[in-house]
Gaussian input, Z-matrix of N, CA and C with variables (Angstrom, degrees):
# hf/3-21g

backbone

0 1
 N
 C     1     B1
 C     2     B2     1     A1
 N     3     B3     2     A2     1     D1
 C     4     B4     3     A3     2     D2
 C     5     B5     4     A4     3     D3
 N     6     B6     5     A5     4     D4
 C     7     B7     6     A6     5     D5
 C     8     B8     7     A7     6     D6
 N     9     B9     8     A8     7     D7
 C    10    B10     9     A9     8     D8
 C    11    B11    10    A10     9     D9
 N    12    B12    11    A11    10    D10
 C    13    B13    12    A12    11    D11
 C    14    B14    13    A13    12    D12
 N    15    B15    14    A14    13    D13
 C    16    B16    15    A15    14    D14
 C    17    B17    16    A16    15    D15
 N    18    B18    17    A17    16    D16
 C    19    B19    18    A18    17    D17
 C    20    B20    19    A19    18    D18
 N    21    B21    20    A20    19    D19
 C    22    B22    21    A21    20    D20
 C    23    B23    22    A22    21    D21
 N    24    B24    23    A23    22    D22
 C    25    B25    24    A24    23    D23
 C    26    B26    25    A25    24    D24
 N    27    B27    26    A26    25    D25
 C    28    B28    27    A27    26    D26
 C    29    B29    28    A28    27    D27
 N    30    B30    29    A29    28    D28
 C    31    B31    30    A30    29    D29
 C    32    B32    31    A31    30    D30
 N    33    B33    32    A32    31    D31
 C    34    B34    33    A33    32    D32
 C    35    B35    34    A34    33    D33
 N    36    B36    35    A35    34    D34
 C    37    B37    36    A36    35    D35
 C    38    B38    37    A37    36    D36
 N    39    B39    38    A38    37    D37
 C    40    B40    39    A39    38    D38
 C    41    B41    40    A40    39    D39
 N    42    B42    41    A41    40    D40
 C    43    B43    42    A42    41    D41
 C    44    B44    43    A43    42    D42
 N    45    B45    44    A44    43    D43
 C    46    B46    45    A45    44    D44
 C    47    B47    46    A46    45    D45
 N    48    B48    47    A47    46    D46
 C    49    B49    48    A48    47    D47
 C    50    B50    49    A49    48    D48
 N    51    B51    50    A50    49    D49
 C    52    B52    51    A51    50    D50
 C    53    B53    52    A52    51    D51
 N    54    B54    53    A53    52    D52
 C    55    B55    54    A54    53    D53
 C    56    B56    55    A55    54    D54
 N    57    B57    56    A56    55    D55
 C    58    B58    57    A57    56    D56
 C    59    B59    58    A58    57    D57
 N    60    B60    59    A59    58    D58
 C    61    B61    60    A60    59    D59
 C    62    B62    61    A61    60    D60
 N    63    B63    62    A62    61    D61
 C    64    B64    63    A63    62    D62
 C    65    B65    64    A64    63    D63
 N    66    B66    65    A65    64    D64
 C    67    B67    66    A66    65    D65
 C    68    B68    67    A67    66    D66
 N    69    B69    68    A68    67    D67
 C    70    B70    69    A69    68    D68
 C    71    B71    70    A70    69    D69
 N    72    B72    71    A71    70    D70
 C    73    B73    72    A72    71    D71
 C    74    B74    73    A73    72    D72
 N    75    B75    74    A74    73    D73
 C    76    B76    75    A75    74    D74
 C    77    B77    76    A76    75    D75
 N    78    B78    77    A77    76    D76
 C    79    B79    78    A78    77    D77
 C    80    B80    79    A79    78    D78
 N    81    B81    80    A80    79    D79
 C    82    B82    81    A81    80    D80
 C    83    B83    82    A82    81    D81
 N    84    B84    83    A83    82    D82
 C    85    B85    84    A84    83    D83
 C    86    B86    85    A85    84    D84
 N    87    B87    86    A86    85    D85
 C    88    B88    87    A87    86    D86
 C    89    B89    88    A88    87    D87
 N    90    B90    89    A89    88    D88
 C    91    B91    90    A90    89    D89
 C    92    B92    91    A91    90    D90
 N    93    B93    92    A92    91    D91
 C    94    B94    93    A93    92    D92
 C    95    B95    94    A94    93    D93
 N    96    B96    95    A95    94    D94
 C    97    B97    96    A96    95    D95
 C    98    B98    97    A97    96    D96
 N    99    B99    98    A98    97    D97
 C   100   B100    99    A99    98    D98
 C   101   B101   100   A100    99    D99
 N   102   B102   101   A101   100   D100
 C   103   B103   102   A102   101   D101
 C   104   B104   103   A103   102   D102
 N   105   B105   104   A104   103   D103
 C   106   B106   105   A105   104   D104
 C   107   B107   106   A106   105   D105
 N   108   B108   107   A107   106   D106
 C   109   B109   108   A108   107   D107
 C   110   B110   109   A109   108   D108
 N   111   B111   110   A110   109   D109
 C   112   B112   111   A111   110   D110
 C   113   B113   112   A112   111   D111
 N   114   B114   113   A113   112   D112
 C   115   B115   114   A114   113   D113
 C   116   B116   115   A115   114   D114
 N   117   B117   116   A116   115   D115
 C   118   B118   117   A117   116   D116
 C   119   B119   118   A118   117   D117
 N   120   B120   119   A119   118   D118
 C   121   B121   120   A120   119   D119
 C   122   B122   121   A121   120   D120
 N   123   B123   122   A122   121   D121
 C   124   B124   123   A123   122   D122
 C   125   B125   124   A124   123   D123
 N   126   B126   125   A125   124   D124
 C   127   B127   126   A126   125   D125
 C   128   B128   127   A127   126   D126
 N   129   B129   128   A128   127   D127
 C   130   B130   129   A129   128   D128
 C   131   B131   130   A130   129   D129
 N   132   B132   131   A131   130   D130
 C   133   B133   132   A132   131   D131
 C   134   B134   133   A133   132   D132
 N   135   B135   134   A134   133   D133
 C   136   B136   135   A135   134   D134
 C   137   B137   136   A136   135   D135
 N   138   B138   137   A137   136   D136
 C   139   B139   138   A138   137   D137
 C   140   B140   139   A139   138   D138
 N   141   B141   140   A140   139   D139
 C   142   B142   141   A141   140   D140
 C   143   B143   142   A142   141   D141
 N   144   B144   143   A143   142   D142
 C   145   B145   144   A144   143   D143
 C   146   B146   145   A145   144   D144
 N   147   B147   146   A146   145   D145
 C   148   B148   147   A147   146   D146
 C   149   B149   148   A148   147   D147
 N   150   B150   149   A149   148   D148
 C   151   B151   150   A150   149   D149
 C   152   B152   151   A151   150   D150
 N   153   B153   152   A152   151   D151
 C   154   B154   153   A153   152   D152
 C   155   B155   154   A154   153   D153
 N   156   B156   155   A155   154   D154
 C   157   B157   156   A156   155   D155
 C   158   B158   157   A157   156   D156
 N   159   B159   158   A158   157   D157
 C   160   B160   159   A159   158   D158
 C   161   B161   160   A160   159   D159
 N   162   B162   161   A161   160   D160
 C   163   B163   162   A162   161   D161
 C   164   B164   163   A163   162   D162
 N   165   B165   164   A164   163   D163
 C   166   B166   165   A165   164   D164
 C   167   B167   166   A166   165   D165
 N   168   B168   167   A167   166   D166
 C   169   B169   168   A168   167   D167
 C   170   B170   169   A169   168   D168
 N   171   B171   170   A170   169   D169
 C   172   B172   171   A171   170   D170
 C   173   B173   172   A172   171   D171
 N   174   B174   173   A173   172   D172
 C   175   B175   174   A174   173   D173
 C   176   B176   175   A175   174   D174
 N   177   B177   176   A176   175   D175
 C   178   B178   177   A177   176   D176
 C   179   B179   178   A178   177   D177
 N   180   B180   179   A179   178   D178
 C   181   B181   180   A180   179   D179
 C   182   B182   181   A181   180   D180
 N   183   B183   182   A182   181   D181
 C   184   B184   183   A183   182   D182
 C   185   B185   184   A184   183   D183
 N   186   B186   185   A185   184   D184
 C   187   B187   186   A186   185   D185
 C   188   B188   187   A187   186   D186
 N   189   B189   188   A188   187   D187
 C   190   B190   189   A189   188   D188
 C   191   B191   190   A190   189   D189
 N   192   B192   191   A191   190   D190
 C   193   B193   192   A192   191   D191
 C   194   B194   193   A193   192   D192
 N   195   B195   194   A194   193   D193
 C   196   B196   195   A195   194   D194
 C   197   B197   196   A196   195   D195
 N   198   B198   197   A197   196   D196
 C   199   B199   198   A198   197   D197
 C   200   B200   199   A199   198   D198
 N   201   B201   200   A200   199   D199
 C   202   B202   201   A201   200   D200
 C   203   B203   202   A202   201   D201
 N   204   B204   203   A203   202   D202
 C   205   B205   204   A204   203   D203
 C   206   B206   205   A205   204   D204
 N   207   B207   206   A206   205   D205
 C   208   B208   207   A207   206   D206
 C   209   B209   208   A208   207   D207
 N   210   B210   209   A209   208   D208
 C   211   B211   210   A210   209   D209
 C   212   B212   211   A211   210   D210
 N   213   B213   212   A212   211   D211
 C   214   B214   213   A213   212   D212
 C   215   B215   214   A214   213   D213
 N   216   B216   215   A215   214   D214
 C   217   B217   216   A216   215   D215
 C   218   B218   217   A217   216   D216
 N   219   B219   218   A218   217   D217
 C   220   B220   219   A219   218   D218
 C   221   B221   220   A220   219   D219
 N   222   B222   221   A221   220   D220
 C   223   B223   222   A222   221   D221
 C   224   B224   223   A223   222   D222
 N   225   B225   224   A224   223   D223
 C   226   B226   225   A225   224   D224
 C   227   B227   226   A226   225   D225
 N   228   B228   227   A227   226   D226
 C   229   B229   228   A228   227   D227
 C   230   B230   229   A229   228   D228
 N   231   B231   230   A230   229   D229
 C   232   B232   231   A231   230   D230
 C   233   B233   232   A232   231   D231
 N   234   B234   233   A233   232   D232
 C   235   B235   234   A234   233   D233
 C   236   B236   235   A235   234   D234
 N   237   B237   236   A236   235   D235
 C   238   B238   237   A237   236   D236
 C   239   B239   238   A238   237   D237
 N   240   B240   239   A239   238   D238
 C   241   B241   240   A240   239   D239
 C   242   B242   241   A241   240   D240
 N   243   B243   242   A242   241   D241
 C   244   B244   243   A243   242   D242
 C   245   B245   244   A244   243   D243
 N   246   B246   245   A245   244   D244
 C   247   B247   246   A246   245   D245
 C   248   B248   247   A247   246   D246
 N   249   B249   248   A248   247   D247
 C   250   B250   249   A249   248   D248
 C   251   B251   250   A250   249   D249
 N   252   B252   251   A251   250   D250
 C   253   B253   252   A252   251   D251
 C   254   B254   253   A253   252   D252
 N   255   B255   254   A254   253   D253
 C   256   B256   255   A255   254   D254
 C   257   B257   256   A256   255   D255
 N   258   B258   257   A257   256   D256
 C   259   B259   258   A258   257   D257
 C   260   B260   259   A259   258   D258
 N   261   B261   260   A260   259   D259
 C   262   B262   261   A261   260   D260
 C   263   B263   262   A262   261   D261
 N   264   B264   263   A263   262   D262
 C   265   B265   264   A264   263   D263
 C   266   B266   265   A265   264   D264
 N   267   B267   266   A266   265   D265
 C   268   B268   267   A267   266   D266
 C   269   B269   268   A268   267   D267
 N   270   B270   269   A269   268   D268
 C   271   B271   270   A270   269   D269
 C   272   B272   271   A271   270   D270
 N   273   B273   272   A272   271   D271
 C   274   B274   273   A273   272   D272
 C   275   B275   274   A274   273   D273
 N   276   B276   275   A275   274   D274
 C   277   B277   276   A276   275   D275
 C   278   B278   277   A277   276   D276
 N   279   B279   278   A278   277   D277
 C   280   B280   279   A279   278   D278
 C   281   B281   280   A280   279   D279
 N   282   B282   281   A281   280   D280
 C   283   B283   282   A282   281   D281
 C   284   B284   283   A283   282   D282
 N   285   B285   284   A284   283   D283
 C   286   B286   285   A285   284   D284
 C   287   B287   286   A286   285   D285
 N   288   B288   287   A287   286   D286
 C   289   B289   288   A288   287   D287
 C   290   B290   289   A289   288   D288
 N   291   B291   290   A290   289   D289
 C   292   B292   291   A291   290   D290
 C   293   B293   292   A292   291   D291
 N   294   B294   293   A293   292   D292
 C   295   B295   294   A294   293   D293
 C   296   B296   295   A295   294   D294
 N   297   B297   296   A296   295   D295
 C   298   B298   297   A297   296   D296
 C   299   B299   298   A298   297   D297
 N   300   B300   299   A299   298   D298
 C   301   B301   300   A300   299   D299
 C   302   B302   301   A301   300   D300

   B1=1.4527
   B2=1.5334
   B3=1.3280
   B4=1.4559
   B5=1.5272
   B6=1.2947
   B7=1.4540
   B8=1.5198
   B9=1.3117
   B10=1.4634
   B11=1.5233
   B12=1.3285
   B13=1.4602
   B14=1.5267
   B15=1.3193
   B16=1.4578
   B17=1.5274
   B18=1.3365
   B19=1.4629
   B20=1.5258
   B21=1.3222
   B22=1.4612
   B23=1.5293
   B24=1.3234
   B25=1.4649
   B26=1.5228
   B27=1.3388
   B28=1.4577
   B29=1.5176
   B30=1.3157
   B31=1.4641
   B32=1.5173
   B33=1.3193
   B34=1.4620
   B35=1.5241
   B36=1.3163
   B37=1.4637
   B38=1.5280
   B39=1.3114
   B40=1.4600
   B41=1.5237
   B42=1.3147
   B43=1.4619
   B44=1.5241
   B45=1.3097
   B46=1.4669
   B47=1.5272
   B48=1.3311
   B49=1.4641
   B50=1.5327
   B51=1.3391
   B52=1.4612
   B53=1.5247
   B54=1.3391
   B55=1.4643
   B56=1.5250
   B57=1.3156
   B58=1.4625
   B59=1.5187
   B60=1.3153
   B61=1.4597
   B62=1.5254
   B63=1.3149
   B64=1.4601
   B65=1.5225
   B66=1.3446
   B67=1.4694
   B68=1.5234
   B69=1.3379
   B70=1.4619
   B71=1.5232
   B72=1.3181
   B73=1.4624
   B74=1.5213
   B75=1.3196
   B76=1.4749
   B77=1.5320
   B78=1.3294
   B79=1.4577
   B80=1.5311
   B81=1.3407
   B82=1.4595
   B83=1.5234
   B84=1.3256
   B85=1.4705
   B86=1.5204
   B87=1.3310
   B88=1.4646
   B89=1.5266
   B90=1.3242
   B91=1.4585
   B92=1.5309
   B93=1.3205
   B94=1.4681
   B95=1.5238
   B96=1.3226
   B97=1.4569
   B98=1.5189
   B99=1.3229
   B100=1.4698
   B101=1.5263
   B102=1.3245
   B103=1.4568
   B104=1.5166
   B105=1.3203
   B106=1.4652
   B107=1.5265
   B108=1.3092
   B109=1.4669
   B110=1.5317
   B111=1.3399
   B112=1.4635
   B113=1.5259
   B114=1.3092
   B115=1.4709
   B116=1.5165
   B117=1.3291
   B118=1.4596
   B119=1.5223
   B120=1.3377
   B121=1.4579
   B122=1.5240
   B123=1.2937
   B124=1.4520
   B125=1.5188
   B126=1.3020
   B127=1.4584
   B128=1.5189
   B129=1.3205
   B130=1.4563
   B131=1.5219
   B132=1.3299
   B133=1.4643
   B134=1.5246
   B135=1.3394
   B136=1.4644
   B137=1.5239
   B138=1.3107
   B139=1.4664
   B140=1.5301
   B141=1.3143
   B142=1.4588
   B143=1.5126
   B144=1.3235
   B145=1.4720
   B146=1.5193
   B147=1.3174
   B148=1.4595
   B149=1.5293
   B150=1.3375
   B151=1.4638
   B152=1.5253
   B153=1.3336
   B154=1.4537
   B155=1.5217
   B156=1.3362
   B157=1.4705
   B158=1.5164
   B159=1.3157
   B160=1.4581
   B161=1.5264
   B162=1.3247
   B163=1.4620
   B164=1.5198
   B165=1.3213
   B166=1.4656
   B167=1.5232
   B168=1.3095
   B169=1.4554
   B170=1.5273
   B171=1.3220
   B172=1.4709
   B173=1.5257
   B174=1.3239
   B175=1.4515
   B176=1.5208
   B177=1.3323
   B178=1.4633
   B179=1.5217
   B180=1.3079
   B181=1.4553
   B182=1.5163
   B183=1.3061
   B184=1.4603
   B185=1.5303
   B186=1.3313
   B187=1.4539
   B188=1.5204
   B189=1.3213
   B190=1.4635
   B191=1.5180
   B192=1.3161
   B193=1.4581
   B194=1.5159
   B195=1.3132
   B196=1.4646
   B197=1.5198
   B198=1.3169
   B199=1.4570
   B200=1.5201
   B201=1.3071
   B202=1.4716
   B203=1.5196
   B204=1.3318
   B205=1.4663
   B206=1.5133
   B207=1.3206
   B208=1.4664
   B209=1.5172
   B210=1.3369
   B211=1.4547
   B212=1.5187
   B213=1.3328
   B214=1.4698
   B215=1.5227
   B216=1.3203
   B217=1.4632
   B218=1.5254
   B219=1.3343
   B220=1.4707
   B221=1.5361
   B222=1.3330
   B223=1.4681
   B224=1.5256
   B225=1.3457
   B226=1.4629
   B227=1.5218
   B228=1.3410
   B229=1.4582
   B230=1.5271
   B231=1.3142
   B232=1.4687
   B233=1.5290
   B234=1.3205
   B235=1.4580
   B236=1.5226
   B237=1.3380
   B238=1.4688
   B239=1.5202
   B240=1.3302
   B241=1.4666
   B242=1.5266
   B243=1.3205
   B244=1.4657
   B245=1.5276
   B246=1.3244
   B247=1.4690
   B248=1.5267
   B249=1.3296
   B250=1.4640
   B251=1.5252
   B252=1.3370
   B253=1.4583
   B254=1.5300
   B255=1.3347
   B256=1.4610
   B257=1.5292
   B258=1.3198
   B259=1.4733
   B260=1.5284
   B261=1.3319
   B262=1.4663
   B263=1.5318
   B264=1.3293
   B265=1.4688
   B266=1.5264
   B267=1.3314
   B268=1.4682
   B269=1.5245
   B270=1.3424
   B271=1.4705
   B272=1.5200
   B273=1.3255
   B274=1.4627
   B275=1.5271
   B276=1.3117
   B277=1.4726
   B278=1.5267
   B279=1.3359
   B280=1.4670
   B281=1.5347
   B282=1.3196
   B283=1.4688
   B284=1.5229
   B285=1.3339
   B286=1.4576
   B287=1.5265
   B288=1.3042
   B289=1.4551
   B290=1.5266
   B291=1.3137
   B292=1.4593
   B293=1.5263
   B294=1.3349
   B295=1.4628
   B296=1.5259
   B297=1.2986
   B298=1.4652
   B299=1.5202
   B300=1.3523
   B301=1.4645
   B302=1.4487
   A1=108.94
   A2=116.57
   A3=118.29
   A4=110.52
   A5=114.03
   A6=120.71
   A7=110.19
   A8=115.82
   A9=120.95
   A10=108.84
   A11=116.01
   A12=121.86
   A13=108.45
   A14=116.73
   A15=121.08
   A16=108.97
   A17=116.23
   A18=120.73
   A19=112.07
   A20=115.82
   A21=119.24
   A22=108.79
   A23=115.05
   A24=122.69
   A25=105.56
   A26=115.49
   A27=120.18
   A28=111.31
   A29=114.42
   A30=121.84
   A31=106.23
   A32=115.27
   A33=122.15
   A34=108.79
   A35=117.04
   A36=121.24
   A37=107.11
   A38=116.09
   A39=121.76
   A40=109.99
   A41=115.81
   A42=123.20
   A43=106.64
   A44=118.10
   A45=119.63
   A46=112.81
   A47=118.57
   A48=121.08
   A49=112.22
   A50=116.46
   A51=121.91
   A52=109.68
   A53=116.23
   A54=119.23
   A55=110.39
   A56=114.59
   A57=122.31
   A58=107.67
   A59=116.02
   A60=121.57
   A61=107.67
   A62=115.78
   A63=121.87
   A64=109.01
   A65=115.36
   A66=121.41
   A67=107.12
   A68=115.93
   A69=121.13
   A70=109.03
   A71=115.34
   A72=123.06
   A73=109.52
   A74=116.97
   A75=121.39
   A76=104.34
   A77=116.10
   A78=120.68
   A79=110.39
   A80=117.22
   A81=120.38
   A82=113.74
   A83=117.54
   A84=120.60
   A85=108.01
   A86=117.77
   A87=120.78
   A88=113.11
   A89=114.85
   A90=122.33
   A91=106.69
   A92=118.04
   A93=121.40
   A94=110.21
   A95=116.38
   A96=121.55
   A97=113.88
   A98=117.93
   A99=122.26
   A100=108.74
   A101=116.22
   A102=119.97
   A103=113.34
   A104=117.39
   A105=121.43
   A106=108.95
   A107=116.17
   A108=121.65
   A109=113.32
   A110=117.12
   A111=120.17
   A112=110.75
   A113=115.39
   A114=123.43
   A115=104.60
   A116=117.63
   A117=118.68
   A118=113.26
   A119=113.52
   A120=122.65
   A121=106.69
   A122=114.71
   A123=121.99
   A124=105.69
   A125=117.68
   A126=120.43
   A127=111.60
   A128=114.45
   A129=122.05
   A130=106.10
   A131=115.99
   A132=122.02
   A133=109.22
   A134=115.51
   A135=122.20
   A136=108.92
   A137=116.26
   A138=121.88
   A139=111.57
   A140=116.35
   A141=122.14
   A142=115.40
   A143=119.14
   A144=122.25
   A145=110.45
   A146=116.08
   A147=120.69
   A148=108.10
   A149=116.63
   A150=121.23
   A151=112.69
   A152=116.55
   A153=121.98
   A154=107.75
   A155=116.58
   A156=118.77
   A157=110.27
   A158=115.06
   A159=123.13
   A160=105.72
   A161=117.65
   A162=119.06
   A163=110.12
   A164=114.55
   A165=120.45
   A166=109.14
   A167=113.50
   A168=122.41
   A169=109.87
   A170=116.75
   A171=121.45
   A172=110.23
   A173=115.71
   A174=121.56
   A175=113.68
   A176=117.94
   A177=120.88
   A178=111.79
   A179=117.20
   A180=120.55
   A181=112.52
   A182=115.33
   A183=122.93
   A184=109.86
   A185=116.33
   A186=120.17
   A187=110.19
   A188=114.10
   A189=120.07
   A190=108.67
   A191=114.27
   A192=122.30
   A193=106.73
   A194=116.36
   A195=121.51
   A196=105.54
   A197=116.14
   A198=119.60
   A199=108.34
   A200=117.11
   A201=121.30
   A202=113.02
   A203=116.95
   A204=121.06
   A205=111.12
   A206=115.45
   A207=121.70
   A208=107.03
   A209=116.42
   A210=120.26
   A211=109.54
   A212=116.84
   A213=119.82
   A214=110.28
   A215=115.25
   A216=121.11
   A217=107.39
   A218=117.78
   A219=121.01
   A220=111.84
   A221=116.77
   A222=121.71
   A223=109.66
   A224=116.30
   A225=121.81
   A226=110.58
   A227=115.50
   A228=120.59
   A229=108.30
   A230=115.09
   A231=122.53
   A232=111.93
   A233=117.12
   A234=121.58
   A235=111.25
   A236=117.09
   A237=120.91
   A238=111.47
   A239=117.09
   A240=121.24
   A241=110.11
   A242=116.47
   A243=120.96
   A244=111.17
   A245=117.24
   A246=121.02
   A247=110.78
   A248=117.52
   A249=121.14
   A250=110.93
   A251=116.52
   A252=120.35
   A253=110.32
   A254=117.20
   A255=119.85
   A256=111.27
   A257=118.23
   A258=120.76
   A259=109.94
   A260=117.85
   A261=121.38
   A262=111.21
   A263=117.08
   A264=120.38
   A265=109.12
   A266=116.42
   A267=120.56
   A268=111.28
   A269=117.33
   A270=121.01
   A271=110.32
   A272=117.32
   A273=121.31
   A274=109.94
   A275=115.59
   A276=119.79
   A277=111.35
   A278=117.92
   A279=120.43
   A280=110.53
   A281=116.02
   A282=120.92
   A283=111.83
   A284=117.16
   A285=121.79
   A286=113.64
   A287=116.53
   A288=122.16
   A289=112.89
   A290=117.43
   A291=120.77
   A292=112.32
   A293=116.26
   A294=120.75
   A295=109.71
   A296=115.70
   A297=121.37
   A298=108.56
   A299=117.94
   A300=125.60
   A301=110.51
   D1=123.68
   D2=178.94
   D3=-81.14
   D4=158.79
   D5=-176.57
   D6=-110.99
   D7=162.87
   D8=174.64
   D9=-67.21
   D10=146.04
   D11=179.93
   D12=-120.36
   D13=120.91
   D14=177.60
   D15=-72.02
   D16=120.59
   D17=179.95
   D18=-94.46
   D19=-37.24
   D20=-178.93
   D21=-155.72
   D22=139.34
   D23=175.99
   D24=-148.68
   D25=92.64
   D26=-172.85
   D27=-134.10
   D28=150.45
   D29=170.78
   D30=-123.48
   D31=125.60
   D32=-179.65
   D33=-111.28
   D34=112.75
   D35=175.45
   D36=-77.66
   D37=118.62
   D38=-177.29
   D39=-97.99
   D40=-37.93
   D41=178.03
   D42=-151.44
   D43=176.67
   D44=-176.25
   D45=-61.93
   D46=-25.79
   D47=-179.92
   D48=-126.16
   D49=24.54
   D50=-177.56
   D51=-140.87
   D52=125.13
   D53=176.69
   D54=-145.14
   D55=158.87
   D56=175.13
   D57=-116.13
   D58=137.92
   D59=177.19
   D60=-122.44
   D61=129.85
   D62=-175.72
   D63=-129.25
   D64=122.17
   D65=177.42
   D66=-134.33
   D67=122.60
   D68=179.38
   D69=-136.26
   D70=130.80
   D71=176.43
   D72=-116.18
   D73=144.61
   D74=166.32
   D75=-93.67
   D76=124.07
   D77=-175.28
   D78=-110.91
   D79=152.13
   D80=-176.92
   D81=-66.42
   D82=-27.35
   D83=175.01
   D84=-142.97
   D85=151.83
   D86=-176.74
   D87=-57.46
   D88=146.28
   D89=173.29
   D90=-69.36
   D91=142.43
   D92=179.65
   D93=-50.92
   D94=126.16
   D95=-179.73
   D96=97.76
   D97=-11.03
   D98=178.30
   D99=-118.44
   D100=151.37
   D101=-178.45
   D102=-112.67
   D103=31.79
   D104=-177.78
   D105=-141.56
   D106=174.00
   D107=-172.93
   D108=-98.45
   D109=38.76
   D110=179.48
   D111=-130.55
   D112=143.28
   D113=171.35
   D114=-120.66
   D115=128.23
   D116=-173.04
   D117=-147.24
   D118=157.85
   D119=167.42
   D120=-149.88
   D121=125.51
   D122=177.98
   D123=-127.31
   D124=128.45
   D125=-174.74
   D126=-137.64
   D127=144.65
   D128=170.64
   D129=-111.95
   D130=124.35
   D131=-176.51
   D132=-118.52
   D133=124.11
   D134=179.84
   D135=-120.52
   D136=123.78
   D137=179.15
   D138=50.65
   D139=40.93
   D140=176.37
   D141=82.95
   D142=-1.70
   D143=-179.53
   D144=-113.37
   D145=135.70
   D146=176.37
   D147=-74.30
   D148=118.31
   D149=-177.16
   D150=-107.21
   D151=-13.70
   D152=179.39
   D153=-153.69
   D154=132.03
   D155=179.04
   D156=-149.23
   D157=136.26
   D158=171.23
   D159=-113.72
   D160=132.08
   D161=175.41
   D162=-159.93
   D163=169.38
   D164=175.99
   D165=-133.21
   D166=64.94
   D167=176.91
   D168=-53.78
   D169=136.21
   D170=-178.72
   D171=-52.77
   D172=129.74
   D173=178.51
   D174=90.59
   D175=-24.62
   D176=-179.78
   D177=-97.57
   D178=-21.55
   D179=-177.99
   D180=74.48
   D181=-166.97
   D182=-176.18
   D183=-74.38
   D184=125.79
   D185=178.51
   D186=-157.52
   D187=168.71
   D188=178.60
   D189=-134.56
   D190=149.64
   D191=176.75
   D192=-116.10
   D193=129.81
   D194=173.63
   D195=-126.82
   D196=106.01
   D197=-171.89
   D198=64.45
   D199=-124.47
   D200=179.18
   D201=-94.14
   D202=-5.86
   D203=-179.54
   D204=-83.60
   D205=137.75
   D206=174.60
   D207=-122.59
   D208=135.25
   D209=178.72
   D210=-146.71
   D211=155.59
   D212=177.80
   D213=-60.34
   D214=148.37
   D215=175.92
   D216=-116.27
   D217=125.20
   D218=-179.09
   D219=-80.87
   D220=80.91
   D221=-178.36
   D222=-59.82
   D223=128.72
   D224=176.41
   D225=-111.32
   D226=-53.21
   D227=179.53
   D228=-164.69
   D229=171.44
   D230=-176.68
   D231=-57.40
   D232=-46.85
   D233=-177.49
   D234=-63.58
   D235=-42.19
   D236=178.86
   D237=-66.42
   D238=-36.70
   D239=176.90
   D240=-56.39
   D241=-50.86
   D242=-179.98
   D243=-63.58
   D244=-43.96
   D245=-179.06
   D246=-64.10
   D247=-42.84
   D248=179.87
   D249=-64.33
   D250=-42.24
   D251=179.41
   D252=-61.71
   D253=-50.12
   D254=-178.10
   D255=-64.59
   D256=-33.76
   D257=175.81
   D258=-63.95
   D259=-41.03
   D260=177.27
   D261=-67.61
   D262=-36.38
   D263=176.08
   D264=-60.53
   D265=-46.39
   D266=179.24
   D267=-60.52
   D268=-43.42
   D269=178.12
   D270=-61.69
   D271=-44.49
   D272=-179.43
   D273=-61.13
   D274=-44.52
   D275=-178.69
   D276=-63.76
   D277=-41.98
   D278=178.30
   D279=-62.59
   D280=-41.60
   D281=-178.69
   D282=-66.49
   D283=-35.82
   D284=-174.64
   D285=-105.32
   D286=12.18
   D287=-176.31
   D288=-51.98
   D289=-45.31
   D290=-175.84
   D291=-111.84
   D292=23.25
   D293=-178.80
   D294=-113.64
   D295=168.81
   D296=172.38
   D297=-95.73
   D298=60.53
   D299=-179.54
   D300=52.61

């Protein structure tokens, strides 16, 4: 029986009250609701609140949360997952650059 393999587990401090946390595992069989061999959670946290999250919670499949909105995420591959997340982080930062989150 193969085991899950941790591919990345990182926290990136972006500002004094803003960080991104990225955790991705390669799993021996797909998580319920997903059709690929990855289990992941990527989050952007501002002032202690999660403002952006990508995950594939068992049974819900691949999806993303932006604020209070939840929508399906079209998972393609590991590299695209990371690129899409960082692109959304950049968009969020531009939108909230001069705001109080």
